[in-house]
Each structure stands twice: as structure tokens, then as C-alpha cells.
PAFIPA-343582 format. One record per atom (N, C-alpha, C): atom name; x, y, z. Coordinates in nm, 3 decimals. Atoms other than C-alpha are relative to their C-alpha. Last residue first. Layout:
# residues N
- atomo:c1:c2:c3
- CA:X:Y:Z
...
***
This chain:
# residues 201
- atomo:c1:c2:c3
- N:0.012:-0.012:0.141
- CA:10.963:9.266:8.518
- C:-0.051:-0.140:-0.062
- N:-0.007:0.117:0.096
- CA:10.955:9.288:8.884
- C:-0.044:0.049:-0.127
- N:-0.119:-0.019:0.096
- CA:11.056:9.652:9.034
- C:-0.007:-0.147:-0.108
- N:0.069:-0.083:0.112
- CA:10.741:9.717:9.247
- C:0.102:-0.032:-0.120
- N:0.092:0.080:0.071
- CA:10.867:9.412:9.493
- C:-0.078:0.075:-0.134
- N:0.100:0.055:-0.092
- CA:11.177:9.592:9.598
- C:-0.096:-0.049:-0.091
- N:0.114:-0.080:0.011
- CA:11.508:9.647:9.418
- C:-0.101:-0.063:0.075
- N:0.010:-0.135:-0.070
- CA:11.847:9.547:9.567
- C:-0.126:0.047:-0.041
- N:-0.020:0.018:-0.151
- CA:11.933:9.269:9.316
- C:0.005:0.138:0.045
- N:-0.129:0.001:-0.039
- CA:11.774:9.340:8.977
- C:0.023:0.007:0.146
- N:-0.045:-0.123:-0.052
- CA:11.452:9.192:8.896
- C:0.123:0.028:0.039
- N:-0.141:-0.028:-0.041
- CA:11.317:8.886:8.700
- C:-0.006:0.150:0.084
- N:-0.033:-0.119:-0.035
- CA:10.992:8.729:8.632
- C:0.124:0.033:0.045
- N:-0.115:-0.026:-0.075
- CA:10.950:8.429:8.414
- C:-0.005:0.147:0.048
- N:-0.021:-0.162:-0.008
- CA:10.614:8.317:8.265
- C:0.102:0.017:0.089
- N:-0.028:-0.038:-0.141
- CA:10.596:7.940:8.183
- C:0.054:0.147:-0.024
- N:0.117:-0.059:-0.054
- CA:10.446:7.765:7.886
- C:-0.005:0.061:0.166
- N:0.099:-0.006:0.088
- CA:10.701:7.672:7.621
- C:-0.117:0.072:0.077
- N:0.104:0.102:-0.052
- CA:11.014:7.779:7.794
- C:-0.142:0.006:-0.066
- N:-0.007:0.117:0.108
- CA:11.257:7.975:7.559
- C:-0.101:-0.110:0.052
- N:0.059:0.135:-0.085
- CA:11.218:8.308:7.764
- C:-0.040:-0.108:-0.109
- N:0.118:0.078:0.052
- CA:11.449:8.539:7.620
- C:-0.047:-0.101:0.091
- N:0.052:0.131:-0.051
- CA:11.649:8.811:7.789
- C:-0.116:-0.072:-0.073
- N:0.114:0.065:0.065
- CA:11.837:9.089:7.623
- C:-0.021:-0.150:0.084
- N:-0.025:0.150:-0.010
- CA:12.048:9.310:7.855
- C:-0.123:-0.049:-0.058
- N:-0.142:0.031:0.042
- CA:12.101:9.698:7.810
- C:0.019:-0.139:0.013
- N:-0.059:-0.001:-0.115
- CA:11.736:9.788:7.741
- C:0.141:-0.072:-0.007
- N:-0.004:0.143:-0.028
- CA:11.540:9.742:7.428
- C:0.035:-0.042:0.130
- N:0.125:-0.003:-0.030
- CA:11.469:10.125:7.417
- C:-0.035:-0.168:0.027
- N:0.097:0.068:0.094
- CA:11.829:10.146:7.398
- C:-0.129:-0.011:0.063
- N:-0.043:0.133:0.033
- CA:11.974:10.395:7.652
- C:-0.063:-0.057:-0.104
- N:0.092:0.104:0.030
- CA:11.942:10.765:7.671
- C:0.043:-0.128:-0.051
- N:0.043:0.018:0.126
- CA:12.259:10.944:7.781
- C:-0.129:-0.094:0.008
- N:0.141:0.085:0.008
- CA:12.367:11.065:8.128
- C:-0.021:0.017:-0.161
- N:0.057:-0.039:0.112
- CA:12.748:11.178:8.167
- C:-0.133:-0.095:-0.027
- N:0.123:0.090:0.031
- CA:12.882:11.186:8.524
- C:-0.087:0.046:-0.118
- N:0.089:-0.062:0.092
- CA:13.243:11.335:8.539
- C:-0.130:-0.098:-0.018
- N:0.066:0.074:0.095
- CA:13.441:11.219:8.831
- C:-0.101:0.081:-0.087
- N:-0.064:0.138:-0.017
- CA:13.731:11.371:9.021
- C:-0.084:-0.100:-0.088
- N:0.074:0.058:-0.103
- CA:13.648:11.714:8.868
- C:0.075:-0.133:0.020
- N:0.106:-0.061:-0.057
- CA:13.768:11.982:8.633
- C:-0.073:-0.068:0.115
- N:-0.006:-0.146:-0.030
- CA:13.982:11.821:8.369
- C:-0.114:0.040:0.095
- N:-0.011:-0.086:0.118
- CA:13.906:11.424:8.366
- C:0.017:0.156:0.062
- N:-0.119:-0.097:0.022
- CA:14.024:11.223:8.647
- C:-0.005:0.061:-0.120
- N:-0.088:-0.049:-0.104
- CA:13.742:10.946:8.612
- C:0.101:0.085:-0.040
- N:-0.135:-0.039:0.043
- CA:13.442:10.918:8.383
- C:0.090:0.025:0.114
- N:-0.072:-0.067:-0.101
- CA:13.118:10.765:8.506
- C:0.139:0.005:-0.051
- N:-0.144:0.035:0.017
- CA:12.885:10.696:8.226
- C:0.063:0.096:0.109
- N:-0.070:-0.084:-0.070
- CA:12.513:10.658:8.291
- C:0.142:-0.035:-0.006
- N:-0.156:0.039:-0.010
- CA:12.297:10.512:8.023
- C:0.091:0.105:0.074
- N:-0.100:-0.097:-0.002
- CA:11.949:10.570:8.094
- C:0.132:-0.047:0.039
- N:-0.126:0.038:-0.056
- CA:11.680:10.319:8.037
- C:0.082:0.088:-0.038
- N:-0.117:-0.070:0.085
- CA:11.324:10.425:8.002
- C:0.123:-0.044:0.047
- N:-0.126:-0.015:-0.059
- CA:11.040:10.193:8.126
- C:0.091:0.085:-0.096
- N:-0.126:0.005:0.073
- CA:10.689:10.181:8.080
- C:0.113:0.049:0.049
- N:-0.079:0.133:0.001
- CA:10.454:10.082:8.365
- C:0.133:0.010:-0.105
- N:0.071:0.090:0.062
- CA:10.186:10.370:8.330
- C:0.086:-0.146:-0.036
- N:0.110:0.047:-0.073
- CA:10.337:10.569:8.597
- C:-0.098:-0.090:-0.070
- N:0.101:-0.108:0.022
- CA:10.672:10.603:8.403
- C:-0.116:-0.071:0.094
- N:0.142:0.047:0.043
- CA:10.955:10.363:8.522
- C:-0.088:0.118:0.018
- N:0.087:-0.092:-0.035
- CA:11.336:10.467:8.504
- C:-0.131:-0.041:-0.023
- N:0.137:0.020:0.059
- CA:11.570:10.183:8.484
- C:-0.083:0.111:0.066
- N:0.095:-0.021:-0.120
- CA:11.948:10.288:8.538
- C:-0.131:0.009:-0.084
- N:0.148:-0.040:0.071
- CA:12.213:10.159:8.319
- C:-0.096:-0.020:0.112
- N:0.095:0.033:-0.060
- CA:12.572:10.214:8.451
- C:-0.130:0.020:-0.056
- N:0.097:-0.024:0.095
- CA:12.912:10.242:8.285
- C:-0.133:-0.054:0.067
- N:0.099:0.088:0.046
- CA:13.187:10.280:8.520
- C:-0.080:0.033:-0.100
- N:0.068:-0.032:0.126
- CA:13.476:10.469:8.673
- C:-0.085:-0.131:-0.056
- N:-0.090:0.029:0.100
- CA:13.491:10.413:9.040
- C:-0.063:0.027:-0.140
- N:-0.141:0.025:-0.080
- CA:13.320:10.512:9.371
- C:0.105:-0.025:-0.109
- N:-0.119:-0.019:0.090
- CA:12.980:10.659:9.276
- C:0.130:-0.021:0.056
- N:-0.133:-0.054:-0.064
- CA:12.707:10.503:9.487
- C:0.097:0.018:-0.133
- N:-0.130:0.071:0.036
- CA:12.361:10.423:9.344
- C:0.113:0.069:0.048
- N:-0.129:-0.083:-0.031
- CA:12.020:10.514:9.441
- C:0.104:-0.073:-0.004
- N:-0.061:0.050:-0.106
- CA:11.723:10.329:9.241
- C:0.122:0.072:0.037
- N:-0.074:0.127:0.024
- CA:11.565:10.572:8.997
- C:0.050:-0.067:0.142
- N:-0.140:0.006:-0.034
- CA:11.314:10.824:9.092
- C:0.056:-0.141:-0.028
- N:-0.047:-0.010:-0.133
- CA:10.974:10.814:8.910
- C:0.142:-0.005:0.020
- N:-0.038:0.132:-0.041
- CA:10.930:10.900:8.544
- C:0.000:0.021:0.143
- N:0.124:0.097:-0.005
- CA:10.727:11.175:8.359
- C:0.044:-0.142:0.059
- N:0.097:-0.077:-0.053
- CA:10.984:11.473:8.439
- C:-0.142:-0.104:-0.016
- N:0.039:-0.089:0.088
- CA:11.279:11.249:8.421
- C:-0.119:0.051:0.064
- N:0.130:0.049:0.063
- CA:11.440:11.093:8.720
- C:-0.033:0.098:-0.106
- N:0.048:-0.104:0.117
- CA:11.772:11.074:8.900
- C:-0.128:-0.037:-0.047
- N:0.125:0.046:0.048
- CA:11.914:10.920:9.218
- C:-0.045:0.097:-0.107
- N:0.047:-0.065:0.105
- CA:12.279:10.929:9.338
- C:-0.133:-0.042:-0.054
- N:0.078:0.078:0.070
- CA:12.395:10.826:9.665
- C:-0.089:0.072:-0.106
- N:-0.068:0.063:0.096
- CA:12.673:11.063:9.757
- C:-0.073:-0.119:-0.073
- N:-0.036:-0.099:0.116
- CA:12.538:11.114:10.085
- C:0.056:-0.062:-0.095
- N:0.004:0.078:0.115
- CA:12.387:10.805:10.266
- C:0.029:0.114:-0.111
- N:-0.105:0.101:-0.016
- CA:12.467:10.921:10.628
- C:-0.021:-0.063:-0.142
- N:0.053:0.096:-0.104
- CA:12.320:11.261:10.547
- C:0.103:-0.129:0.004
- N:-0.092:0.108:-0.055
- CA:12.454:11.589:10.394
- C:-0.074:-0.098:0.092
- N:0.018:0.014:-0.134
- CA:12.202:11.812:10.218
- C:0.089:-0.131:0.034
- N:0.117:0.080:-0.064
- CA:12.323:11.908:9.878
- C:0.012:-0.021:0.132
- N:-0.004:0.015:-0.160
- CA:12.528:12.146:9.689
- C:-0.116:-0.079:0.019
- N:0.107:-0.051:-0.080
- CA:12.564:12.087:9.321
- C:0.025:-0.005:0.133
- N:-0.019:0.086:-0.129
- CA:12.812:12.066:9.015
- C:-0.104:0.078:0.090
- N:0.044:-0.062:-0.100
- CA:12.790:12.143:8.660
- C:0.014:-0.095:0.127
- N:-0.104:-0.015:-0.134
- CA:13.004:11.971:8.405
- C:-0.063:0.098:0.085
- N:-0.128:0.071:0.018
- CA:12.782:12.043:8.090
- C:0.074:0.019:0.113
- N:-0.114:0.002:-0.087
- CA:12.407:12.147:8.108
- C:0.125:-0.071:-0.023
- N:-0.128:-0.041:0.074
- CA:12.217:12.200:7.775
- C:0.096:0.012:0.114
- N:-0.033:0.066:0.124
- CA:11.918:11.975:7.869
- C:0.149:0.054:-0.043
- N:0.049:-0.026:0.148
- CA:11.915:12.117:8.202
- C:0.048:-0.085:-0.094
- N:-0.117:0.002:0.086
- CA:12.016:11.936:8.546
- C:-0.079:0.011:-0.147
- N:0.020:0.004:0.137
- CA:11.752:12.048:8.784
- C:0.116:-0.007:-0.086
- N:-0.070:-0.096:0.067
- CA:11.793:11.975:9.154
- C:-0.008:-0.017:-0.144
- N:-0.033:0.041:0.129
- CA:11.586:11.768:9.378
- C:0.050:0.128:-0.074
- N:0.092:-0.075:0.113
- CA:11.607:11.861:9.736
- C:0.039:-0.029:-0.128
- N:-0.032:-0.118:0.095
- CA:11.822:11.621:9.937
- C:-0.135:0.056:-0.077
- N:0.086:-0.130:-0.046
- CA:11.672:11.414:10.215
- C:0.048:0.100:-0.086
- N:0.150:0.030:-0.016
- CA:11.771:11.058:10.058
- C:-0.084:0.140:0.038
- N:0.032:0.049:-0.107
- CA:12.101:11.215:9.910
- C:-0.140:-0.038:0.017
- N:-0.119:0.044:-0.028
- CA:12.242:11.337:9.582
- C:0.006:-0.067:0.164
- N:-0.008:-0.012:-0.165
- CA:11.910:11.387:9.437
- C:0.151:-0.052:0.012
- N:-0.076:0.068:-0.084
- CA:11.884:11.484:9.065
- C:-0.013:0.024:0.148
- N:0.008:-0.054:-0.146
- CA:11.630:11.591:8.820
- C:0.081:-0.100:0.062
- N:-0.004:0.108:-0.089
- CA:11.646:11.589:8.427
- C:0.003:0.058:0.158
- N:-0.022:-0.008:-0.126
- CA:11.562:11.838:8.146
- C:-0.014:-0.129:0.086
- N:0.120:-0.053:-0.066
- CA:11.566:11.702:7.792
- C:0.046:0.014:0.159
- N:0.085:-0.104:0.075
- CA:11.813:11.610:7.547
- C:-0.124:0.052:0.047
- N:0.134:0.058:0.002
- CA:11.954:11.314:7.746
- C:-0.086:0.065:-0.113
- N:-0.009:0.029:0.156
- CA:12.333:11.439:7.673
- C:-0.149:-0.072:-0.016
- N:0.130:0.033:0.054
- CA:12.311:11.620:8.041
- C:0.019:-0.031:-0.157
- N:0.028:-0.037:0.142
- CA:12.661:11.641:8.189
- C:-0.116:-0.085:-0.037
- N:0.102:0.075:0.093
- CA:12.721:11.624:8.559
- C:-0.028:0.068:-0.123
- N:0.089:-0.104:0.096
- CA:13.001:11.720:8.789
- C:-0.085:-0.095:-0.079
- N:0.076:0.071:0.119
- CA:13.154:11.502:9.085
- C:-0.070:0.135:-0.077
- N:-0.012:0.164:0.019
- CA:13.431:11.566:9.342
- C:-0.081:-0.043:-0.115
- N:0.131:0.086:-0.055
- CA:13.422:11.956:9.273
- C:0.028:-0.139:-0.015
- N:0.124:0.029:0.103
- CA:13.783:12.083:9.209
- C:-0.113:-0.063:0.091
- N:0.123:0.029:-0.075
- CA:14.063:12.231:9.446
- C:-0.113:-0.022:-0.108
- N:0.134:-0.003:0.098
- CA:14.415:12.225:9.287
- C:-0.119:-0.047:0.072
- N:0.122:0.078:-0.053
- CA:14.713:12.289:9.508
- C:-0.119:0.028:-0.080
- N:0.136:-0.072:0.034
- CA:15.033:12.392:9.323
- C:-0.120:-0.087:0.058
- N:0.086:0.076:0.046
- CA:15.378:12.294:9.494
- C:-0.132:0.060:-0.038
- N:0.126:0.014:-0.091
- CA:15.674:12.473:9.560
- C:-0.099:-0.075:-0.081
- N:0.010:0.132:-0.089
- CA:16.042:12.513:9.436
- C:-0.109:-0.011:0.081
- N:0.092:-0.025:-0.095
- CA:16.004:12.797:9.182
- C:-0.030:-0.144:0.075
- N:-0.084:-0.094:-0.084
- CA:16.304:12.778:8.944
- C:-0.081:0.043:0.131
- N:-0.096:0.075:-0.064
- CA:16.146:12.461:8.782
- C:0.062:0.105:0.103
- N:-0.118:-0.058:0.004
- CA:15.823:12.657:8.658
- C:0.109:-0.040:0.111
- N:-0.078:0.005:0.133
- CA:15.549:12.411:8.639
- C:0.125:0.064:-0.029
- N:0.008:-0.122:0.095
- CA:15.502:12.419:9.006
- C:0.067:-0.010:-0.135
- N:-0.105:-0.110:0.020
- CA:15.497:12.069:9.121
- C:-0.050:0.105:-0.082
- N:-0.108:0.012:0.107
- CA:15.151:11.902:9.160
- C:0.104:0.099:0.005
- N:-0.109:-0.073:0.002
- CA:14.883:11.874:9.431
- C:0.078:-0.041:-0.118
- N:-0.123:0.066:0.040
- CA:14.536:11.723:9.459
- C:0.106:0.128:0.003
- N:-0.128:-0.098:-0.021
- CA:14.208:11.827:9.640
- C:0.122:-0.071:-0.048
- N:-0.094:0.094:0.022
- CA:13.855:11.697:9.564
- C:0.143:0.073:-0.028
- N:-0.098:-0.052:0.072
- CA:13.563:11.882:9.703
- C:0.121:-0.099:-0.005
- N:-0.139:0.096:-0.005
- CA:13.240:11.758:9.824
- C:0.112:0.053:-0.094
- N:-0.069:0.044:0.142
- CA:12.981:12.035:9.848
- C:0.139:-0.079:0.030
- N:-0.159:0.017:0.046
- CA:12.771:12.091:10.139
- C:0.016:-0.028:-0.128
- N:-0.035:0.081:0.116
- CA:12.439:12.211:10.284
- C:0.122:0.020:-0.027
- N:-0.041:0.132:-0.041
- CA:12.406:12.323:10.658
- C:0.008:-0.099:-0.143
- N:0.126:0.069:-0.016
- CA:12.212:12.646:10.599
- C:0.025:-0.166:0.020
- N:0.036:-0.030:-0.132
- CA:12.528:12.860:10.645
- C:-0.137:-0.092:0.026
- N:0.047:-0.117:0.009
- CA:12.712:12.673:10.363
- C:-0.074:0.043:0.134
- N:0.138:-0.033:-0.070
- CA:12.938:12.402:10.412
- C:-0.032:0.152:-0.039
- N:0.034:-0.141:-0.014
- CA:13.252:12.275:10.206
- C:-0.141:0.018:0.035
- N:0.136:-0.038:0.006
- CA:13.353:11.914:10.260
- C:-0.032:0.143:0.020
- N:0.027:-0.089:-0.100
- CA:13.714:11.797:10.184
- C:-0.151:0.049:-0.031
- N:0.144:-0.034:0.016
- CA:13.837:11.486:10.007
- C:-0.053:0.094:0.097
- N:0.099:-0.031:-0.146
- CA:14.213:11.475:9.991
- C:-0.127:0.030:-0.032
- N:0.096:-0.085:0.017
- CA:14.451:11.343:9.723
- C:-0.083:0.012:0.113
- N:0.080:-0.010:-0.132
- CA:14.798:11.168:9.698
- C:-0.138:0.098:-0.031
- N:0.118:-0.006:0.040
- CA:14.942:11.065:9.359
- C:-0.099:0.006:0.102
- N:-0.003:-0.046:0.138
- CA:15.303:11.180:9.436
- C:-0.142:-0.008:-0.055
- N:-0.011:0.098:0.087
- CA:15.254:11.152:9.825
- C:-0.025:0.052:-0.166
- N:-0.154:0.012:0.007
- CA:15.301:11.471:10.022
- C:0.010:-0.134:-0.096
- N:-0.047:-0.051:0.101
- CA:14.935:11.524:9.950
- C:0.135:0.005:-0.026
- N:-0.023:0.069:0.121
- CA:14.824:11.287:10.186
- C:0.060:0.045:-0.121
- N:-0.104:0.085:0.004
- CA:14.927:11.525:10.472
- C:0.018:-0.106:-0.126
- N:-0.048:0.029:0.133
- CA:14.650:11.769:10.388
- C:0.130:-0.079:-0.009
- N:-0.146:0.033:-0.006
- CA:14.489:11.733:10.733
- C:0.032:-0.046:-0.163
- N:-0.063:0.143:0.074
- CA:14.138:11.837:10.688
- C:0.137:0.022:-0.011
- N:-0.124:-0.010:0.075
- CA:13.994:12.124:10.929
- C:0.043:-0.151:-0.042
- N:-0.127:0.047:-0.069
- CA:13.637:12.074:10.994
- C:0.105:0.023:-0.055
- N:0.017:0.152:-0.048
- CA:13.355:12.248:10.801
- C:0.127:-0.007:0.081
- N:-0.105:0.087:0.039
- CA:13.351:12.633:10.760
- C:-0.035:-0.134:0.054
- N:-0.003:0.120:-0.108
- CA:13.034:12.836:10.771
- C:0.095:-0.107:-0.061
- N:-0.089:0.112:0.012
- CA:13.064:13.182:10.603
- C:-0.022:-0.112:0.105
- N:0.054:0.123:-0.046
- CA:12.765:13.387:10.607
- C:0.070:-0.105:-0.005
- N:0.041:-0.016:-0.168
- CA:12.859:13.774:10.613
- C:-0.037:-0.128:0.042
- N:-0.039:-0.121:-0.079
- CA:12.871:13.770:10.225
- C:-0.071:-0.011:0.138
- N:0.102:-0.092:0.018
- CA:12.791:13.405:10.111
- C:0.053:0.129:0.080
- N:-0.004:-0.135:-0.065
- CA:13.087:13.167:10.092
- C:-0.121:0.087:-0.043
- N:0.066:-0.069:0.114
- CA:13.052:12.809:10.047
- C:-0.046:0.113:0.024
- N:0.149:-0.057:-0.020
- CA:13.323:12.731:10.305
- C:-0.061:0.043:-0.138
- N:0.062:-0.056:0.090
- CA:13.641:12.532:10.327
- C:-0.144:0.044:0.042
- N:0.127:-0.022:-0.037
- CA:13.895:12.439:10.595
- C:-0.081:0.056:-0.138
- N:0.106:-0.095:0.072
- CA:14.239:12.321:10.532
- C:-0.137:-0.006:0.035
- N:0.141:0.052:0.000
- CA:14.526:12.175:10.714
- C:-0.075:0.103:-0.072
- N:0.090:-0.093:0.077
- CA:14.915:12.214:10.689
- C:-0.134:-0.063:-0.005
- N:0.048:-0.111:-0.086
- CA:15.178:12.072:10.910
- C:-0.095:0.106:-0.063
- N:0.020:0.055:-0.122
- CA:15.221:11.735:10.740
- C:-0.025:0.120:0.102
- N:0.142:0.019:-0.001
- CA:15.189:11.927:10.382
- C:-0.019:-0.068:0.156
- N:0.031:0.106:-0.092
- CA:15.539:12.042:10.435
- C:-0.148:-0.011:0.014
- N:0.090:0.008:-0.083
- CA:15.613:12.272:10.136
- C:-0.050:-0.131:0.066
***
């Protein structure tokens, strides 16, 4: 199969309401570890990011390749209660239920798409973060009374079913970092880079 002359469009299909995105060139799949990101759209303008890879057919007598299409990101809830997710600033919130494992969502595409925000039922939204590599991120969720909830966010890569698997767990109540003030009579305020004045601790 010559991927240099092959393109692909994708749609989140509803009967009679297909809306395809632009044609994506599949030539990167000619490389051994090549991959392509494709956006599929529905008739309301919502989209889903897809991750496309290829591999040789497992039967040696068939000289062709198998194209695999998977969600770019899936989400698993290990917090023990329902969570809420947004994937862009203008996105509608989605419910990630306590029992959900490896689920994906459609979202409203904006210039800051794939900026993940989460909250619990009794907290504000987290600071938006981008998902670009395997990592462990600790999110701070604030309640209206000022209490904080730490959320351990594990970003796993290249697992079966998607490019990234995002696993949420409750973090330690003491937080991911221990900071001690050893000065005798001074109060020290800290905040993470990128947060506004409401996030001083």
C-alpha cells in the first residue's frame, strides 16, 4: 500500500447527518513508527481527535498493512466519585462517572483545544493543562471554603485503545510537595507558575 497517494476523512456519523473534516495525508504511515492525527466532526461542529497508525498484516502471505484508528485520549476515573471534564475553554462539561474506564468524548474545537480542565461536584475548575507526553501531574482543586483537593493525574502513553490514557486518582491530603517555613516570624505565600492571584497559598 502506497500511503503517499492515500488520504482520509473522518466523520462522527449520525444517520443522514455526516460532516467530514478536511482530507488528511497518510504519507507519515509509510515510516515504521509513523502516525497521523485526524479530527472527526459531527453536524454540530463538535469534534473528536483520532490517532491513526499502521502495521504489517499478521499473515505473511498477505502483503498489506493494517490501519488502526483509535481515540487520541481516553479517560479512567479512579477517584471514587463522578468528575466533570472540559477539553477546551468553550467546551460543555462532560461527566466522567465513578465507574468509567477508558472512555472518550467529543468536544467543541477552539484555538486552545486539548487543554484539559477537571472539577469535582464541590470544587472549582482546575487550571487548564495540555497533554503532550507521558507524565504524572498533580492538580489542585479548590472548594468554595478554601479547602484543597489534590488530584493525581497519570498520563500513560501507547496503551491499547488510545494514544494517551488519562487516569485520575485522589492524591495525598498533604499535597504532592512538602514545604516548611522555618523562619521565626515571617509568613511566606507561594503559588504555582501560571496561576492567578486567587491561587496564593
